[in-house]
C-alpha positions in Angstrom: 0.1 0.2 -0.1 1.9 3.5 -0.9 2.9 5.8 1.7 -0.2 8.5 2.2 0.8 11.0 -0.5 3.2 9.4 -2.1 0.6 9.1 -5.3 0.5 13.4 -5.3 4.0 14.3 -5.8 4.8 15.3 -9.3 7.9 15.7 -11.3 7.5 19.2 -11.1 7.4 19.4 -7.7 10.8 17.9 -7.6 11.5 20.6 -10.6 10.4 23.3 -8.1 12.8 22.0 -5.1 15.4 21.7 -6.8 15.4 24.9 -8.5 15.0 26.4 -5.9 18.4 25.3 -4.0 20.1 25.9 -7.6 19.4 29.6 -7.5 18.6 30.4 -4.1 15.7 31.7 -4.7 11.7 31.0 -5.2 11.8 34.1 -7.4 14.7 33.5 -9.9 13.7 29.8 -9.8 9.9 30.4 -11.2 11.6 32.6 -13.4 14.0 29.9 -14.6 11.3 27.9 -15.2 8.9 30.2 -16.5 6.3 29.8 -13.4 4.6 32.2 -11.9 6.3 32.8 -8.3 3.1 31.8 -6.2 3.3 28.4 -8.3 6.6 27.2 -7.5 6.2 28.7 -3.7 2.9 26.7 -3.6 4.1 23.4 -5.4 7.2 23.2 -2.4 4.9 23.8 0.3 2.7 21.1 -1.0 6.2 18.7 -1.3 7.0 19.6 1.9 3.2 18.9 3.8 3.8 15.6 1.5 6.6 14.3 3.3 6.3 16.0 6.1 9.3 18.0 6.4 10.3 22.1 5.7 12.8 21.9 2.7 13.9 25.0 2.8 15.1 27.9 5.7 13.2 31.2 3.8 14.9 34.4 4.0 14.6 37.8 3.1 17.5 37.4 0.7 16.6 33.7 -0.1 16.1 30.0 0.5 18.7 27.2 2.0 17.7 23.7 1.9 17.8 22.4 5.9 19.5 19.0 6.3 15.8 17.0 5.5 15.9 19.4 1.9 19.1 18.4 0.8 18.4 14.6 1.5 15.2 15.4 -0.2 16.6 17.4 -2.8 19.6 14.8 -3.6 16.8 11.9 -4.0 14.8 14.0 -6.5 18.1 14.7 -8.5 18.5 11.5 -8.8 14.3 10.3 -9.6 15.1 13.2 -12.4 18.3 12.0 -13.9 16.0 8.6 -14.1 13.3 10.1 -15.8 15.4 11.5 -18.4 17.1 8.6 -19.0 13.5 7.2 -19.4 12.5 9.4 -21.9 16.1 9.0 -24.2 16.1 4.9 -23.8 12.1 5.2 -25.2 12.8 8.0 -28.1 16.2 6.0 -29.1 13.9 2.5 -28.9 11.1 4.3 -30.4 13.3 5.3 -33.5 15.4 2.4 -33.8 18.8 3.6 -32.3 18.7 1.1 -29.5 17.3 -2.7 -29.1 17.9 -5.8 -30.4 18.2 -7.5 -34.4 18.7 -10.7 -35.0 19.8 -11.7 -38.4 20.0 -15.1 -39.4 22.5 -16.0 -42.0 23.5 -19.2 -44.1 27.4 -20.1 -44.5 27.2 -19.2 -48.6 26.6 -14.8 -47.6 28.5 -14.6 -44.3 31.9 -14.3 -46.4 30.6 -12.0 -49.0 29.5 -8.2 -47.7 27.4 -9.5 -44.9 30.2 -9.1 -42.8 31.3 -5.7 -43.9 27.6 -4.3 -43.7 27.1 -5.9 -39.9 30.6 -4.0 -39.1 29.2 -0.7 -40.2 25.9 -1.3 -38.7 27.0 -1.8 -35.5 29.8 0.9 -35.9 26.5 3.3 -36.9 24.5 2.1 -34.7 26.5 0.8 -31.1 23.2 0.5 -28.9 21.6 -1.9 -31.3 22.6 -5.4 -29.6 23.2 -7.5 -33.0 22.3 -11.0 -33.0 23.5 -13.3 -35.6 21.9 -16.6 -36.5 23.7 -19.6 -38.6 20.4 -21.2 -40.5 23.3 -24.0 -42.0 23.6 -24.3 -45.6 
């Protein structure tokens, strides 16, 4: 069973918190993300509520992550990085830049251009796993 509040946390909550930490200011973070200051502030308050900890010490000169905030921010950065990897992997798999290619061949053609073609293909698409299968004569 999910922990209460866990289903409410979205990537935008994490991005808002990371941006605030990087900028040292809610206002600058909001500008960087292209959102209203009030939206960023609300997003961070919601995140703090759901995780049950204050993430930032707020002052007139800016914000500084608390101890809990530093821990949450470290995990947030890892999550956002993994999401970026997920998107890149999906896109490269979807357009054929990665994946698996199985090729059946007979000895009579393997001595010709096939070897050179497979070598060239592997050079051009290193993320694609080539699986050559000998089919006999």
